[in-house]
LUMMISE-671644 format. One line per 4 residues: number of its first residue (from 1); their letters; for each residue x, y, z of C-alpha. Coordinates in nm, 2 decimals, always signed. Layout:
<atoms>
NUM = A = X/Y/Z; ...
</atoms>
This chain:
<atoms>
1 = MANV = -0.74/+7.02/+3.66; -0.40/+7.27/+3.75; -0.19/+7.41/+3.52; +0.14/+7.25/+3.50
5 = LVID = +0.48/+7.38/+3.39; +0.68/+7.12/+3.23; +1.06/+7.14/+3.27; +1.31/+6.88/+3.06
9 = IGGT = +1.68/+6.95/+3.18; +1.91/+6.82/+2.96; +2.30/+6.87/+2.86; +2.27/+7.08/+2.62
13 = HVKV = +1.90/+7.26/+2.60; +1.65/+7.33/+2.91; +1.28/+7.31/+2.72; +0.96/+7.42/+2.88
17 = LATG = +0.58/+7.38/+2.79; +0.27/+7.45/+2.98; -0.09/+7.36/+2.95; -0.23/+7.53/+2.67
21 = QRSE = +0.05/+7.62/+2.49; +0.14/+7.41/+2.17; +0.51/+7.50/+2.13; +0.77/+7.43/+2.32
25 = REFV = +1.04/+7.72/+2.43; +1.41/+7.64/+2.55; +1.75/+7.79/+2.64; +2.07/+7.67/+2.61
29 = SGPG = +2.20/+7.44/+2.92; +2.58/+7.35/+2.92; +2.81/+7.25/+3.25; +2.74/+7.61/+3.40
33 = LTPK = +2.41/+7.55/+3.44; +2.32/+7.54/+3.80; +1.96/+7.56/+3.94; +1.98/+7.90/+4.04
37 = RMIS = +2.01/+8.00/+3.64; +1.78/+7.74/+3.54; +1.50/+7.89/+3.74; +1.59/+8.24/+3.63
41 = GVRT = +1.60/+8.13/+3.29; +1.26/+7.93/+3.31; +1.12/+8.21/+3.45; +1.20/+8.47/+3.14
45 = LAAD = +1.05/+8.18/+2.90; +0.76/+8.14/+3.08; +0.67/+8.49/+3.21; +0.36/+8.52/+2.99
49 = WKYD = +0.22/+8.17/+3.13; -0.02/+8.10/+3.40; +0.08/+7.78/+3.58; -0.01/+7.65/+3.93
53 = VVSI = +0.24/+7.34/+3.96; +0.58/+7.24/+3.84; +0.70/+6.89/+3.69; +1.09/+6.86/+3.66
57 = GYPG = +1.28/+6.59/+3.46; +1.57/+6.57/+3.59; +1.91/+6.39/+3.43; +2.01/+6.19/+3.73
61 = PVRR = +1.91/+5.99/+4.03; +1.55/+6.09/+4.18; +1.44/+5.90/+4.56; +1.13/+6.07/+4.73
65 = GRPV = +1.13/+6.35/+4.47; +1.48/+6.54/+4.55; +1.77/+6.48/+4.32; +2.06/+6.25/+4.51
69 = AEPW = +2.35/+6.30/+4.28; +2.50/+6.60/+4.09; +2.49/+6.58/+3.69; +2.79/+6.53/+3.60
73 = NLGK = +2.73/+6.74/+3.26; +2.58/+7.03/+3.44; +2.69/+7.30/+3.70; +2.65/+7.23/+4.08
77 = GWVD = +2.39/+7.30/+4.37; +2.09/+7.03/+4.23; +2.09/+6.80/+4.55; +2.00/+7.04/+4.82
81 = FNFA = +1.82/+7.31/+4.61; +1.46/+7.40/+4.74; +1.26/+7.37/+4.39; +0.92/+7.48/+4.54
85 = DAFT = +1.03/+7.77/+4.74; +1.21/+7.87/+4.39; +0.89/+7.83/+4.24; +0.64/+7.97/+4.52
89 = RPVK = +0.45/+7.66/+4.37; +0.43/+7.30/+4.41; +0.72/+7.07/+4.24; +0.71/+6.75/+4.13
93 = VIND = +1.10/+6.62/+4.05; +1.13/+6.30/+3.82; +1.41/+6.14/+3.62; +1.43/+6.26/+3.30
97 = AAMQ = +1.37/+5.90/+3.13; +1.12/+5.84/+3.38; +0.93/+6.11/+3.29; +0.98/+6.03/+2.90
101 = ALGS = +0.87/+5.71/+2.99; +0.55/+5.82/+3.13; +0.47/+5.97/+2.85; +0.53/+5.69/+2.63
105 = YRHG = +0.35/+5.45/+2.84; +0.02/+5.26/+2.70; -0.06/+4.98/+2.87; +0.07/+4.67/+3.04
109 = KMLF = +0.48/+4.64/+3.17; +0.69/+4.85/+2.95; +1.01/+4.90/+2.92; +1.19/+5.29/+2.82
113 = LGLG = +1.54/+5.26/+2.69; +1.69/+5.62/+2.62; +1.96/+5.64/+2.35; +2.13/+5.94/+2.48
117 = TGLG = +2.42/+6.10/+2.64; +2.45/+5.76/+2.83; +2.19/+5.50/+2.88; +1.83/+5.64/+3.06
121 = SALV = +1.59/+5.40/+3.13; +1.25/+5.34/+3.31; +1.00/+5.08/+3.40; +0.62/+5.13/+3.39
125 = VDGI = +0.40/+4.90/+3.49; +0.03/+4.90/+3.52; +0.06/+5.30/+3.51; +0.34/+5.34/+3.81
129 = VVPM = +0.65/+5.47/+3.69; +1.03/+5.30/+3.83; +1.37/+5.47/+3.77; +1.62/+5.27/+3.69
133 = ELGH = +2.01/+5.25/+3.64; +2.06/+5.01/+3.39; +2.32/+5.19/+3.16; +2.54/+5.12/+3.48
137 = LPYK = +2.55/+4.76/+3.49; +2.82/+4.58/+3.35; +2.84/+4.47/+3.00; +3.16/+4.34/+2.79
141 = KATF = +3.45/+4.53/+2.88; +3.26/+4.81/+3.05; +2.85/+4.90/+3.06; +2.54/+4.94/+2.88
145 = EDYV = +2.59/+5.31/+2.85; +2.95/+5.29/+2.75; +2.84/+5.08/+2.42; +2.50/+5.25/+2.34
149 = GIRG = +2.57/+5.62/+2.48; +2.71/+5.88/+2.27; +3.06/+5.78/+2.36; +3.03/+5.40/+2.22
153 = LAKY = +2.88/+5.61/+1.95; +3.16/+5.81/+1.88; +3.35/+5.47/+1.97; +3.24/+5.26/+1.72
157 = GKKK = +3.10/+5.45/+1.42; +2.71/+5.39/+1.34; +2.73/+5.04/+1.23; +2.91/+4.89/+1.54
161 = WRRH = +2.70/+5.07/+1.82; +2.38/+5.00/+1.62; +2.47/+4.57/+1.68; +2.58/+4.68/+2.01
165 = VTDV = +2.22/+4.87/+2.06; +2.01/+4.55/+1.91; +2.22/+4.29/+2.15; +2.18/+4.55/+2.49
169 = VKHL = +1.78/+4.54/+2.42; +1.83/+4.20/+2.39; +1.98/+4.14/+2.71; +1.77/+4.38/+2.90
173 = VAAI = +1.45/+4.26/+2.71; +1.54/+3.88/+2.83; +1.57/+3.97/+3.21; +1.33/+4.23/+3.26
177 = EPED = +1.01/+4.06/+2.99; +0.79/+4.32/+2.93; +0.52/+4.34/+2.75; +0.61/+4.70/+2.57
181 = VVLG = +0.97/+4.82/+2.46; +1.00/+5.19/+2.42; +1.37/+5.33/+2.23; +1.37/+5.71/+2.34
185 = GGNV = +1.66/+5.95/+2.32; +1.79/+6.18/+2.02; +2.01/+5.91/+1.90; +1.74/+5.65/+1.79
189 = RHLK = +1.74/+5.84/+1.47; +2.10/+5.69/+1.41; +1.91/+5.35/+1.36; +1.83/+5.21/+1.08
193 = KLPL = +1.58/+5.03/+1.18; +1.43/+4.91/+1.58; +1.55/+4.57/+1.72; +1.24/+4.33/+1.71
197 = GCRA = +0.98/+4.43/+1.94; +1.01/+4.79/+1.98; +0.87/+5.12/+1.93; +1.03/+5.47/+1.89
201 = GDNA = +0.96/+5.73/+2.17; +0.99/+6.07/+2.06; +1.12/+6.37/+2.31; +0.82/+6.55/+2.32
205 = NAFL = +0.68/+6.26/+2.53; +0.85/+6.40/+2.83; +0.59/+6.64/+2.81; +0.32/+6.44/+2.84
209 = GGFR = +0.49/+6.26/+3.15; +0.52/+6.59/+3.33; +0.17/+6.66/+3.29; +0.06/+6.32/+3.41
213 = LWEE = +0.26/+6.35/+3.72; -0.01/+6.55/+3.81; -0.27/+6.33/+3.81; -0.44/+6.12/+4.07
217 = KGAP = -0.30/+5.78/+3.98; -0.07/+5.67/+3.72; -0.12/+5.62/+3.34; -0.48/+5.52/+3.26
221 = EDLS = -0.49/+5.18/+3.09; -0.67/+5.24/+2.82; -0.49/+5.59/+2.59; -0.81/+5.56/+2.31
225 = RARR = -0.84/+5.94/+2.17; -1.21/+5.93/+2.37; -1.05/+5.87/+2.70; -0.76/+6.13/+2.67
229 = RPHE = -0.74/+6.39/+2.93; -0.75/+6.71/+2.90; -0.35/+6.67/+2.93; -0.38/+6.37/+2.69
233 = REAA = -0.49/+6.55/+2.41; -0.31/+6.88/+2.48; +0.02/+6.70/+2.46; -0.18/+6.48/+2.13
237 = RFNR = -0.21/+6.84/+1.98; +0.17/+6.96/+2.03; +0.32/+6.65/+1.88; +0.09/+6.67/+1.55
241 = TRVT = +0.23/+7.03/+1.55; +0.53/+6.93/+1.55; +0.50/+6.65/+1.31; +0.34/+6.93/+1.08
245 = KGTR = +0.59/+7.16/+1.09; +0.88/+6.90/+1.03; +1.00/+6.92/+1.38; +0.99/+6.55/+1.49
249 = R = +1.29/+6.38/+1.64
</atoms>
């Protein structure tokens, strides 16, 4: 099995993890981050890691493995950038929420909602991930994202924001009818309790999703420990290490 380097690009940090490693590494991103600077930073962090292929979680829409819009919170030049040439290795690019969704998947039809800067969203059906942009749909006087993203949290405060999250989840579940709902993203920690029928995700699942991108088919139906593939077991060990160190988000 190929050694995979997974890159999770965020508005504040770029995080990386490779096959066989138990600790993620990261560097600061921000509005000045261009793809060339990202490549340089990743190469520095992963200089002592062996990897054959690369998975990239990109904070924006992706079509046929290529970004189709520039990220609003990073630098420019992402849409036309050739990541495979830059890494001199095969590269798969996927929306960051979709990558975390794939890593959170267990079975059936799962809806993933990422409560972060905006509202990330993806659907996974029988192991096949479908990126979505539900956060931009109209809701009340604006969009779902305006109410449950970071702007909504700052504008309405935690108490009202929690009510909006519950209502938004209820609307989307009624429309999509998933069997499983995962709430991921850094702002899940602000919820006192999860909406009915939801389970909490973990940002570390983005790495597991990046590993799964290089499997021949989608995520397995049964993720019991006995049937986990090598990358599944490595990601599980990585998560347990983070819990032990008290770093779970």
